[in-house]
N, CA, C and O atoms as CSV, one atom per row, in Angstrom:
chain,resi,resn,atom,element,x,y,z
A,1,MET,N,N,108.488,129.780,-5.963
A,1,MET,CA,C,108.955,129.320,-4.651
A,1,MET,C,C,107.833,129.486,-3.628
A,1,MET,O,O,107.254,130.566,-3.514
A,2,PRO,N,N,107.525,128.426,-2.886
A,2,PRO,CA,C,106.472,128.525,-1.868
A,2,PRO,C,C,106.830,129.527,-0.776
A,2,PRO,O,O,107.996,129.858,-0.565
A,3,VAL,N,N,105.806,129.993,-0.098
A,3,VAL,CA,C,105.958,130.954,0.990
A,3,VAL,C,C,106.737,130.311,2.146
A,3,VAL,O,O,106.692,129.094,2.328
A,4,ASP,N,N,107.443,131.128,2.918
A,4,ASP,CA,C,108.201,130.671,4.084
A,4,ASP,C,C,107.279,130.649,5.303
A,4,ASP,O,O,106.789,131.694,5.731
A,5,LEU,N,N,107.045,129.472,5.855
A,5,LEU,CA,C,106.156,129.316,7.011
A,5,LEU,C,C,106.906,129.331,8.339
A,5,LEU,O,O,106.280,129.270,9.397
A,6,ASN,N,N,108.239,129.411,8.301
A,6,ASN,CA,C,109.047,129.350,9.524
A,6,ASN,C,C,108.599,130.371,10.549
A,6,ASN,O,O,108.262,131.506,10.213
A,7,GLY,N,N,108.599,129.946,11.820
A,7,GLY,CA,C,108.350,130.893,12.889
A,7,GLY,C,C,107.438,130.359,13.967
A,7,GLY,O,O,106.951,129.230,13.914
A,8,TYR,N,N,107.229,131.215,14.945
A,8,TYR,CA,C,106.343,130.916,16.068
A,8,TYR,C,C,105.114,131.796,15.905
A,8,TYR,O,O,105.228,133.014,15.768
A,9,TRP,N,N,103.949,131.182,15.919
A,9,TRP,CA,C,102.688,131.846,15.615
A,9,TRP,C,C,101.726,131.685,16.784
A,9,TRP,O,O,101.530,130.572,17.274
A,10,LYS,N,N,101.121,132.784,17.237
A,10,LYS,CA,C,100.148,132.761,18.345
A,10,LYS,C,C,98.738,132.948,17.790
A,10,LYS,O,O,98.501,133.824,16.957
A,11,MET,N,N,97.807,132.122,18.257
A,11,MET,CA,C,96.429,132.191,17.774
A,11,MET,C,C,95.772,133.510,18.172
A,11,MET,O,O,95.872,133.953,19.317
A,12,ILE,N,N,95.092,134.134,17.189
A,12,ILE,CA,C,94.333,135.355,17.476
A,12,ILE,C,C,92.838,135.184,17.200
A,12,ILE,O,O,92.029,135.973,17.688
A,13,SER,N,N,92.458,134.157,16.419
A,13,SER,CA,C,91.029,133.885,16.233
A,13,SER,C,C,90.815,132.423,15.867
A,13,SER,O,O,91.697,131.761,15.319
A,14,ASN,N,N,89.605,131.935,16.188
A,14,ASN,CA,C,89.275,130.524,16.007
A,14,ASN,C,C,87.768,130.416,15.777
A,14,ASN,O,O,87.005,130.277,16.733
A,15,ASP,N,N,87.341,130.477,14.532
A,15,ASP,CA,C,85.920,130.507,14.193
A,15,ASP,C,C,85.402,129.136,13.766
A,15,ASP,O,O,85.977,128.493,12.887
A,16,ASN,N,N,84.309,128.696,14.397
A,16,ASN,CA,C,83.580,127.479,14.044
A,16,ASN,C,C,84.327,126.192,14.415
A,16,ASN,O,O,84.096,125.143,13.814
A,17,PHE,N,N,85.219,126.276,15.404
A,17,PHE,CA,C,86.019,125.116,15.800
A,17,PHE,C,C,85.153,123.997,16.385
A,17,PHE,O,O,85.380,122.824,16.090
A,18,GLU,N,N,84.168,124.348,17.207
A,18,GLU,CA,C,83.337,123.304,17.815
A,18,GLU,C,C,82.565,122.524,16.748
A,18,GLU,O,O,82.426,121.306,16.866
A,19,GLU,N,N,82.064,123.194,15.719
A,19,GLU,CA,C,81.347,122.492,14.643
A,19,GLU,C,C,82.282,121.541,13.898
A,19,GLU,O,O,81.885,120.437,13.524
A,20,TYR,N,N,83.518,121.973,13.686
A,20,TYR,CA,C,84.521,121.112,13.052
A,20,TYR,C,C,84.758,119.864,13.915
A,20,TYR,O,O,84.796,118.749,13.395
A,21,LEU,N,N,84.918,120.052,15.226
A,21,LEU,CA,C,85.134,118.918,16.129
A,21,LEU,C,C,83.919,117.994,16.170
A,21,LEU,O,O,84.074,116.775,16.252
A,22,LYS,N,N,82.711,118.561,16.114
A,22,LYS,CA,C,81.492,117.739,16.049
A,22,LYS,C,C,81.507,116.867,14.799
A,22,LYS,O,O,81.146,115.691,14.854
A,23,ALA,N,N,81.924,117.439,13.681
A,23,ALA,CA,C,81.983,116.683,12.426
A,23,ALA,C,C,82.947,115.503,12.531
A,23,ALA,O,O,82.793,114.501,11.833
A,24,LEU,N,N,83.944,115.632,13.410
A,24,LEU,CA,C,84.903,114.551,13.635
A,24,LEU,C,C,84.454,113.592,14.737
A,24,LEU,O,O,85.185,112.665,15.090
A,25,ASP,N,N,83.252,113.812,15.283
A,25,ASP,CA,C,82.699,112.980,16.358
A,25,ASP,C,C,83.524,113.035,17.644
A,25,ASP,O,O,83.579,112.057,18.389
A,26,VAL,N,N,84.160,114.170,17.901
A,26,VAL,CA,C,84.890,114.354,19.155
A,26,VAL,C,C,83.861,114.520,20.271
A,26,VAL,O,O,82.892,115.262,20.110
A,27,ASN,N,N,84.060,113.836,21.401
A,27,ASN,CA,C,83.053,113.880,22.464
A,27,ASN,C,C,82.921,115.281,23.050
A,27,ASN,O,O,83.840,116.097,22.970
A,28,VAL,N,N,81.767,115.537,23.636
A,28,VAL,CA,C,81.406,116.885,24.079
A,28,VAL,C,C,82.375,117.434,25.126
A,28,VAL,O,O,82.688,118.625,25.094
A,29,ALA,N,N,82.854,116.613,26.041
A,29,ALA,CA,C,83.773,117.102,27.079
A,29,ALA,C,C,85.077,117.606,26.458
A,29,ALA,O,O,85.564,118.678,26.816
A,30,ILE,N,N,85.634,116.835,25.534
A,30,ILE,CA,C,86.877,117.247,24.862
A,30,ILE,C,C,86.622,118.484,24.008
A,30,ILE,O,O,87.460,119.384,23.958
A,31,ARG,N,N,85.467,118.537,23.331
A,31,ARG,CA,C,85.143,119.724,22.519
A,31,ARG,C,C,85.127,120.977,23.375
A,31,ARG,O,O,85.680,122.005,22.982
A,32,LYS,N,N,84.501,120.904,24.541
A,32,LYS,CA,C,84.400,122.084,25.416
A,32,LYS,C,C,85.780,122.544,25.870
A,32,LYS,O,O,86.057,123.744,25.899
A,33,ILE,N,N,86.644,121.601,26.224
A,33,ILE,CA,C,88.014,121.958,26.618
A,33,ILE,C,C,88.756,122.560,25.429
A,33,ILE,O,O,89.391,123.607,25.555
A,34,ALA,N,N,88.675,121.899,24.277
A,34,ALA,CA,C,89.425,122.331,23.093
A,34,ALA,C,C,89.035,123.734,22.641
A,34,ALA,O,O,89.889,124.498,22.191
A,35,THR,N,N,87.759,124.079,22.756
A,35,THR,CA,C,87.327,125.403,22.293
A,35,THR,C,C,87.825,126.524,23.203
A,35,THR,O,O,87.835,127.687,22.800
A,36,LEU,N,N,88.237,126.188,24.418
A,36,LEU,CA,C,88.783,127.198,25.334
A,36,LEU,C,C,90.270,127.459,25.097
A,36,LEU,O,O,90.803,128.471,25.553
A,37,LEU,N,N,90.930,126.563,24.395
A,37,LEU,CA,C,92.378,126.672,24.191
A,37,LEU,C,C,92.724,127.684,23.109
A,37,LEU,O,O,91.934,127.944,22.202
A,38,LYS,N,N,93.912,128.245,23.224
A,38,LYS,CA,C,94.474,129.120,22.192
A,38,LYS,C,C,95.857,128.564,21.847
A,38,LYS,O,O,96.870,129.097,22.300
A,39,PRO,N,N,95.904,127.499,21.050
A,39,PRO,CA,C,97.198,126.872,20.761
A,39,PRO,C,C,98.105,127.764,19.913
A,39,PRO,O,O,97.641,128.599,19.136
A,40,ASP,N,N,99.398,127.562,20.087
A,40,ASP,CA,C,100.408,128.218,19.266
A,40,ASP,C,C,100.874,127.226,18.207
A,40,ASP,O,O,100.693,126.017,18.352
A,41,LYS,N,N,101.476,127.750,17.140
A,41,LYS,CA,C,102.088,126.916,16.106
A,41,LYS,C,C,103.568,127.266,16.046
A,41,LYS,O,O,103.931,128.439,15.949
A,42,ASP,N,N,104.412,126.255,16.103
A,42,ASP,CA,C,105.852,126.417,15.930
A,42,ASP,C,C,106.210,125.651,14.662
A,42,ASP,O,O,106.149,124.422,14.636
A,43,ILE,N,N,106.584,126.379,13.612
A,43,ILE,CA,C,106.793,125.752,12.306
A,43,ILE,C,C,108.252,125.873,11.891
A,43,ILE,O,O,108.834,126.958,11.895
A,44,ASN,N,N,108.831,124.720,11.530
A,44,ASN,CA,C,110.178,124.661,10.967
A,44,ASN,C,C,110.026,124.175,9.532
A,44,ASN,O,O,109.624,123.038,9.288
A,45,HIS,N,N,110.348,125.042,8.597
A,45,HIS,CA,C,110.133,124.786,7.172
A,45,HIS,C,C,111.495,124.848,6.482
A,45,HIS,O,O,112.104,125.914,6.391
A,46,ASP,N,N,111.968,123.698,5.998
A,46,ASP,CA,C,113.269,123.606,5.334
A,46,ASP,C,C,113.090,122.856,4.019
A,46,ASP,O,O,113.132,121.626,3.987
A,47,GLY,N,N,112.891,123.601,2.940
A,47,GLY,CA,C,112.639,122.975,1.646
A,47,GLY,C,C,111.333,122.210,1.663
A,47,GLY,O,O,110.288,122.756,2.019
A,48,ASP,N,N,111.393,120.923,1.273
A,48,ASP,CA,C,110.192,120.080,1.259
A,48,ASP,C,C,109.916,119.412,2.602
A,48,ASP,O,O,108.919,118.705,2.747
A,49,HIS,N,N,110.780,119.628,3.577
A,49,HIS,CA,C,110.576,119.043,4.915
A,49,HIS,C,C,109.988,120.107,5.829
A,49,HIS,O,O,110.559,121.185,5.996
A,50,ILE,N,N,108.838,119.790,6.421
A,50,ILE,CA,C,108.156,120.741,7.305
A,50,ILE,C,C,107.762,120.021,8.592
A,50,ILE,O,O,107.261,118.897,8.569
A,51,VAL,N,N,108.000,120.697,9.713
A,51,VAL,CA,C,107.543,120.215,11.015
A,51,VAL,C,C,106.626,121.285,11.592
A,51,VAL,O,O,107.035,122.431,11.777
A,52,ILE,N,N,105.383,120.904,11.873
A,52,ILE,CA,C,104.412,121.816,12.481
A,52,ILE,C,C,104.088,121.284,13.870
A,52,ILE,O,O,103.556,120.183,14.016
A,53,LYS,N,N,104.412,122.070,14.882
A,53,LYS,CA,C,104.079,121.711,16.262
A,53,LYS,C,C,102.923,122.593,16.702
A,53,LYS,O,O,103.015,123.820,16.658
A,54,THR,N,N,101.836,121.964,17.124
A,54,THR,CA,C,100.695,122.682,17.681
A,54,THR,C,C,100.773,122.502,19.191
A,54,THR,O,O,100.694,121.384,19.700
A,55,LEU,N,N,100.931,123.621,19.903
A,55,LEU,CA,C,101.245,123.588,21.330
A,55,LEU,C,C,100.142,124.235,22.150
A,55,LEU,O,O,99.708,125.349,21.855
A,56,SER,N,N,99.686,123.523,23.191
A,56,SER,CA,C,98.672,124.082,24.091
A,56,SER,C,C,98.903,123.544,25.500
A,56,SER,O,O,99.734,122.661,25.712
A,57,THR,N,N,98.166,124.082,26.446
A,57,THR,CA,C,98.281,123.623,27.830
A,57,THR,C,C,97.611,122.265,28.029
A,57,THR,O,O,97.855,121.606,29.040
A,58,PHE,N,N,96.770,121.834,27.085
A,58,PHE,CA,C,96.039,120.570,27.209
A,58,PHE,C,C,96.752,119.426,26.497
A,58,PHE,O,O,96.968,118.365,27.083
A,59,LYS,N,N,97.117,119.640,25.237
A,59,LYS,CA,C,97.742,118.611,24.417
A,59,LYS,C,C,98.613,119.257,23.358
A,59,LYS,O,O,98.304,120.339,22.858
A,60,ASN,N,N,99.703,118.587,23.019
A,60,ASN,CA,C,100.548,119.028,21.914
A,60,ASN,C,C,100.414,118.024,20.774
A,60,ASN,O,O,100.183,116.837,21.001
A,61,TYR,N,N,100.562,118.516,19.548
A,61,TYR,CA,C,100.476,117.648,18.382
A,61,TYR,C,C,101.603,118.027,17.432
A,61,TYR,O,O,101.749,119.193,17.064
A,62,ASN,N,N,102.403,117.034,17.036
A,62,ASN,CA,C,103.511,117.272,16.112
A,62,ASN,C,C,103.221,116.605,14.782
A,62,ASN,O,O,102.784,115.455,14.730
A,63,MET,N,N,103.467,117.336,13.712
A,63,MET,CA,C,103.292,116.809,12.367
A,63,MET,C,C,104.612,117.014,11.626
A,63,MET,O,O,105.037,118.152,11.425
A,64,ASP,N,N,105.257,115.934,11.221
A,64,ASP,CA,C,106.565,115.960,10.566
A,64,ASP,C,C,106.391,115.278,9.209
A,64,ASP,O,O,106.078,114.089,9.157
A,65,PHE,N,N,106.588,116.008,8.116
A,65,PHE,CA,C,106.280,115.453,6.802
A,65,PHE,C,C,107.148,116.067,5.712
A,65,PHE,O,O,107.809,117.087,5.905
A,66,HIS,N,N,107.120,115.404,4.556
A,66,HIS,CA,C,107.757,115.903,3.341
A,66,HIS,C,C,106.647,116.221,2.343
A,66,HIS,O,O,105.773,115.392,2.090
A,67,VAL,N,N,106.687,117.399,1.792
A,67,VAL,CA,C,105.674,117.845,0.834
A,67,VAL,C,C,105.632,116.877,-0.349
A,67,VAL,O,O,106.666,116.503,-0.903
A,68,GLY,N,N,104.412,116.480,-0.721
A,68,GLY,CA,C,104.203,115.630,-1.882
A,68,GLY,C,C,104.304,114.140,-1.622
A,68,GLY,O,O,104.050,113.349,-2.530
A,69,LYS,N,N,104.668,113.724,-0.402
A,69,LYS,CA,C,104.806,112.303,-0.086
A,69,LYS,C,C,103.687,111.864,0.859
A,69,LYS,O,O,103.551,112.388,1.964
A,70,GLU,N,N,102.890,110.896,0.408
A,70,GLU,CA,C,101.804,110.380,1.241
A,70,GLU,C,C,102.374,109.624,2.443
A,70,GLU,O,O,103.383,108.928,2.328
A,71,PHE,N,N,101.723,109.770,3.587
A,71,PHE,CA,C,102.144,109.065,4.796
A,71,PHE,C,C,100.925,108.742,5.651
A,71,PHE,O,O,99.868,109.356,5.512
A,72,GLU,N,N,101.096,107.766,6.539
A,72,GLU,CA,C,100.023,107.445,7.485
A,72,GLU,C,C,100.132,108.403,8.661
A,72,GLU,O,O,101.165,108.471,9.328
A,73,GLU,N,N,99.056,109.142,8.907
A,73,GLU,CA,C,99.028,110.117,9.995
A,73,GLU,C,C,98.233,109.542,11.160
A,73,GLU,O,O,97.107,109.075,10.992
A,74,ASP,N,N,98.832,109.583,12.331
A,74,ASP,CA,C,98.174,109.128,13.553
A,74,ASP,C,C,97.540,110.343,14.219
A,74,ASP,O,O,98.243,111.216,14.727
A,75,LEU,N,N,96.215,110.395,14.215
A,75,LEU,CA,C,95.480,111.533,14.767
A,75,LEU,C,C,94.935,111.225,16.158
A,75,LEU,O,O,93.900,111.761,16.555
A,76,SER,N,N,95.633,110.359,16.901
A,76,SER,CA,C,95.163,110.007,18.245
A,76,SER,C,C,95.117,111.228,19.156
A,76,SER,O,O,94.362,111.240,20.128
A,77,GLY,N,N,95.899,112.241,18.863
A,77,GLY,CA,C,95.854,113.473,19.649
A,77,GLY,C,C,94.665,114.348,19.317
A,77,GLY,O,O,94.391,115.319,20.022
A,78,VAL,N,N,93.954,114.014,18.247
A,78,VAL,CA,C,92.812,114.825,17.811
A,78,VAL,C,C,91.509,114.047,17.984
A,78,VAL,O,O,90.676,114.396,18.821
A,79,ASP,N,N,91.339,112.989,17.187
A,79,ASP,CA,C,90.073,112.240,17.218
A,79,ASP,C,C,90.270,110.723,17.192
A,79,ASP,O,O,89.352,109.985,16.835
A,80,ASP,N,N,91.447,110.263,17.563
A,80,ASP,CA,C,91.741,108.826,17.678
A,80,ASP,C,C,91.550,108.056,16.375
A,80,ASP,O,O,91.079,106.918,16.389
A,81,ARG,N,N,91.908,108.661,15.263
A,81,ARG,CA,C,91.831,107.989,13.974
A,81,ARG,C,C,93.205,108.004,13.311
A,81,ARG,O,O,94.109,108.735,13.716
A,82,LYS,N,N,93.330,107.173,12.281
A,82,LYS,CA,C,94.498,107.220,11.404
A,82,LYS,C,C,93.975,107.491,10.004
A,82,LYS,O,O,92.860,107.101,9.660
A,83,CYS,N,N,94.782,108.158,9.206
A,83,CYS,CA,C,94.386,108.410,7.827
A,83,CYS,C,C,95.638,108.481,6.965
A,83,CYS,O,O,96.754,108.609,7.470
A,84,MET,N,N,95.435,108.396,5.672
A,84,MET,CA,C,96.529,108.574,4.721
A,84,MET,C,C,96.515,110.040,4.305
A,84,MET,O,O,95.511,110.551,3.809
A,85,THR,N,N,97.642,110.704,4.515
A,85,THR,CA,C,97.727,112.151,4.357
A,85,THR,C,C,98.732,112.514,3.271
A,85,THR,O,O,99.824,111.951,3.199
A,86,THR,N,N,98.341,113.459,2.435
A,86,THR,CA,C,99.247,114.037,1.445
A,86,THR,C,C,99.153,115.549,1.552
A,86,THR,O,O,98.060,116.116,1.582
A,87,ILE,N,N,100.316,116.197,1.608
A,87,ILE,CA,C,100.378,117.652,1.722
A,87,ILE,C,C,101.165,118.178,0.533
A,87,ILE,O,O,102.247,117.679,0.222
A,88,SER,N,N,100.612,119.191,-0.129
A,88,SER,CA,C,101.266,119.733,-1.320
A,88,SER,C,C,101.074,121.241,-1.390
A,88,SER,O,O,100.197,121.805,-0.736
A,89,TRP,N,N,101.904,121.872,-2.188
A,89,TRP,CA,C,101.761,123.305,-2.438
A,89,TRP,C,C,100.806,123.511,-3.601
A,89,TRP,O,O,100.935,122.867,-4.642
A,90,GLU,N,N,99.851,124.406,-3.421
A,90,GLU,CA,C,99.005,124.896,-4.511
A,90,GLU,C,C,99.213,126.394,-4.523
A,90,GLU,O,O,98.549,127.125,-3.787
A,91,GLY,N,N,100.141,126.859,-5.363
A,91,GLY,CA,C,100.554,128.262,-5.323
A,91,GLY,C,C,101.247,128.525,-4.002
A,91,GLY,O,O,102.198,127.825,-3.654
A,92,ASP,N,N,100.787,129.526,-3.256
A,92,ASP,CA,C,101.347,129.846,-1.941
A,92,ASP,C,C,100.577,129.186,-0.802
A,92,ASP,O,O,100.818,129.496,0.365
A,93,ASN,N,N,99.661,128.287,-1.121
A,93,ASN,CA,C,98.872,127.593,-0.098
A,93,ASN,C,C,99.425,126.193,0.134
A,93,ASN,O,O,99.693,125.459,-0.817
A,94,LEU,N,N,99.593,125.827,1.398
A,94,LEU,CA,C,99.979,124.477,1.769
A,94,LEU,C,C,98.685,123.714,2.041
A,94,LEU,O,O,97.960,124.024,2.986
A,95,VAL,N,N,98.400,122.710,1.201
A,95,VAL,CA,C,97.105,122.030,1.226
A,95,VAL,C,C,97.290,120.577,1.647
A,95,VAL,O,O,98.133,119.858,1.111
A,96,CYS,N,N,96.479,120.162,2.624
A,96,CYS,CA,C,96.522,118.805,3.161
A,96,CYS,C,C,95.221,118.080,2.826
A,96,CYS,O,O,94.130,118.615,3.022
A,97,VAL,N,N,95.355,116.859,2.318
A,97,VAL,CA,C,94.207,115.978,2.086
A,97,VAL,C,C,94.405,114.757,2.976
A,97,VAL,O,O,95.432,114.082,2.902
A,98,GLN,N,N,93.404,114.478,3.825
A,98,GLN,CA,C,93.461,113.362,4.768
A,98,GLN,C,C,92.392,112.348,4.376
A,98,GLN,O,O,91.201,112.584,4.577
A,99,LYS,N,N,92.826,111.209,3.811
A,99,LYS,CA,C,91.895,110.173,3.368
A,99,LYS,C,C,91.695,109.153,4.479
A,99,LYS,O,O,92.652,108.571,4.991
A,100,GLY,N,N,90.436,108.948,4.842
A,100,GLY,CA,C,90.119,107.991,5.897
A,100,GLY,C,C,88.625,107.915,6.098
A,100,GLY,O,O,87.855,107.966,5.139
A,101,GLU,N,N,88.210,107.792,7.362
A,101,GLU,CA,C,86.797,107.609,7.696
A,101,GLU,C,C,85.941,108.840,7.421
A,101,GLU,O,O,84.747,108.704,7.154
A,102,LYS,N,N,86.512,110.018,7.479
A,102,LYS,CA,C,85.734,111.255,7.375
A,102,LYS,C,C,85.881,111.880,5.991
A,102,LYS,O,O,86.992,112.105,5.510
A,103,GLU,N,N,84.757,112.151,5.371
A,103,GLU,CA,C,84.705,112.720,4.022
A,103,GLU,C,C,85.190,114.168,4.017
A,103,GLU,O,O,84.872,114.942,4.920
A,104,GLY,N,N,85.960,114.525,2.992
A,104,GLY,CA,C,86.358,115.920,2.792
A,104,GLY,C,C,87.255,116.468,3.883
A,104,GLY,O,O,87.243,117.669,4.154
A,105,ARG,N,N,88.037,115.594,4.515
A,105,ARG,CA,C,88.883,116.036,5.627
A,105,ARG,C,C,90.215,116.560,5.107
A,105,ARG,O,O,90.835,115.967,4.224
A,106,GLY,N,N,90.641,117.693,5.677
A,106,GLY,CA,C,91.932,118.263,5.318
A,106,GLY,C,C,92.058,119.675,5.851
A,106,GLY,O,O,91.228,120.130,6.638
A,107,TRP,N,N,93.101,120.365,5.416
A,107,TRP,CA,C,93.325,121.738,5.859
A,107,TRP,C,C,94.165,122.481,4.833
A,107,TRP,O,O,94.796,121.878,3.965
A,108,THR,N,N,94.157,123.798,4.953
A,108,THR,CA,C,94.981,124.664,4.108
A,108,THR,C,C,95.604,125.739,4.980
A,108,THR,O,O,94.921,126.384,5.776
A,109,HIS,N,N,96.922,125.928,4.820
A,109,HIS,CA,C,97.663,127.010,5.482
A,109,HIS,C,C,98.079,128.028,4.421
A,109,HIS,O,O,98.473,127.649,3.318
A,110,TRP,N,N,97.994,129.312,4.749
A,110,TRP,CA,C,98.561,130.354,3.900
A,110,TRP,C,C,98.924,131.549,4.775
A,110,TRP,O,O,98.433,131.689,5.895
A,111,VAL,N,N,99.790,132.407,4.245
A,111,VAL,CA,C,100.267,133.575,4.985
A,111,VAL,C,C,99.766,134.839,4.301
A,111,VAL,O,O,99.821,134.971,3.078
A,112,GLU,N,N,99.273,135.770,5.127
A,112,GLU,CA,C,98.922,137.123,4.666
A,112,GLU,C,C,99.615,138.097,5.606
A,112,GLU,O,O,99.222,138.225,6.765
A,113,GLY,N,N,100.648,138.788,5.118
A,113,GLY,CA,C,101.405,139.711,5.963
A,113,GLY,C,C,102.085,138.956,7.088
A,113,GLY,O,O,102.865,138.036,6.843
A,114,ASP,N,N,101.788,139.347,8.335
A,114,ASP,CA,C,102.374,138.661,9.496
A,114,ASP,C,C,101.372,137.703,10.141
A,114,ASP,O,O,101.493,137.373,11.320
A,115,GLU,N,N,100.382,137.259,9.360
A,115,GLU,CA,C,99.372,136.329,9.861
A,115,GLU,C,C,99.413,135.009,9.095
A,115,GLU,O,O,99.536,134.977,7.870
A,116,LEU,N,N,99.305,133.928,9.854
A,116,LEU,CA,C,99.190,132.586,9.302
A,116,LEU,C,C,97.721,132.190,9.387
A,116,LEU,O,O,97.130,132.212,10.467
A,117,HIS,N,N,97.140,131.835,8.269
A,117,HIS,CA,C,95.738,131.415,8.226
A,117,HIS,C,C,95.680,129.898,8.090
A,117,HIS,O,O,96.498,129.287,7.403
A,118,LEU,N,N,94.696,129.306,8.758
A,118,LEU,CA,C,94.475,127.866,8.694
A,118,LEU,C,C,92.984,127.619,8.547
A,118,LEU,O,O,92.180,128.069,9.364
A,119,GLU,N,N,92.628,126.898,7.493
A,119,GLU,CA,C,91.245,126.477,7.295
A,119,GLU,C,C,91.206,124.963,7.471
A,119,GLU,O,O,91.867,124.227,6.739
A,120,LEU,N,N,90.427,124.506,8.448
A,120,LEU,CA,C,90.250,123.083,8.734
A,120,LEU,C,C,88.911,122.633,8.155
A,120,LEU,O,O,87.905,123.326,8.310
A,121,ARG,N,N,88.892,121.464,7.483
A,121,ARG,CA,C,87.670,120.980,6.846
A,121,ARG,C,C,87.412,119.510,7.197
A,121,ARG,O,O,88.338,118.702,7.260
A,122,ALA,N,N,86.144,119.184,7.422
A,122,ALA,CA,C,85.727,117.785,7.599
A,122,ALA,C,C,84.212,117.699,7.455
A,122,ALA,O,O,83.480,118.436,8.114
A,123,CYS,N,N,83.745,116.803,6.594
A,123,CYS,CA,C,82.306,116.511,6.448
A,123,CYS,C,C,81.469,117.774,6.258
A,123,CYS,O,O,80.365,117.865,6.795
A,124,GLY,N,N,81.969,118.736,5.514
A,124,GLY,CA,C,81.234,119.968,5.244
A,124,GLY,C,C,81.417,121.059,6.279
A,124,GLY,O,O,81.040,122.203,6.026
A,125,ALA,N,N,81.984,120.746,7.437
A,125,ALA,CA,C,82.256,121.770,8.463
A,125,ALA,C,C,83.583,122.454,8.141
A,125,ALA,O,O,84.549,121.802,7.742
A,126,VAL,N,N,83.618,123.772,8.320
A,126,VAL,CA,C,84.832,124.548,8.052
A,126,VAL,C,C,85.140,125.416,9.260
A,126,VAL,O,O,84.286,126.165,9.734
A,127,CYS,N,N,86.360,125.308,9.751
A,127,CYS,CA,C,86.854,126.139,10.853
A,127,CYS,C,C,87.958,127.025,10.298
A,127,CYS,O,O,88.807,126.567,9.533
A,128,LYS,N,N,87.941,128.294,10.685
A,128,LYS,CA,C,88.983,129.224,10.238
A,128,LYS,C,C,89.733,129.750,11.453
A,128,LYS,O,O,89.145,130.316,12.374
A,129,GLN,N,N,91.047,129.548,11.428
A,129,GLN,CA,C,91.913,130.017,12.508
A,129,GLN,C,C,92.941,130.986,11.936
A,129,GLN,O,O,93.382,130.846,10.795
A,130,VAL,N,N,93.316,131.975,12.756
A,130,VAL,CA,C,94.338,132.942,12.355
A,130,VAL,C,C,95.364,133.032,13.477
A,130,VAL,O,O,95.012,133.072,14.656
A,131,PHE,N,N,96.635,133.064,13.093
A,131,PHE,CA,C,97.756,133.155,14.019
A,131,PHE,C,C,98.616,134.354,13.631
A,131,PHE,O,O,98.743,134.671,12.448
A,132,LYS,N,N,99.206,135.019,14.623
A,132,LYS,CA,C,100.078,136.170,14.377
A,132,LYS,C,C,101.506,135.762,14.697
A,132,LYS,O,O,101.766,135.121,15.715
A,133,LYS,N,N,102.436,136.139,13.813
A,133,LYS,CA,C,103.844,135.802,14.010
A,133,LYS,C,C,104.404,136.606,15.167
A,133,LYS,O,O,104.149,137.804,15.285
A,134,THR,N,N,105.181,135.930,16.032
A,134,THR,CA,C,105.790,136.623,17.174
A,134,THR,C,C,107.280,136.781,16.964
A,134,THR,O,O,107.968,137.341,17.818
């Protein structure tokens, strides 16, 4: 049985985020704003249906999906692209593959104790974020 991701999570660390955004060709002004933010994650996990809300004072991003089913993801809130996304469980890790213009794009979520870890990947850049359950 996959890990339970339900809950409200507050960011406690964000390593290499600007390099990740550069790899996505996000303009410098947006990168500077984004690196100052400490977004929260509000996750509703019910079986294979998961809703991940990323909440900040600048922009919110909602991701609503079913595990194992490919869908077109609109990333206009991130880098103004669309991609074909598939999210699946690999053990206790929730792994996302985003096929589109950027090579090696995707992310992985996993839980360690009361911390939610997120690794973001694109074009060889890796960002590591950690959130604490509230």
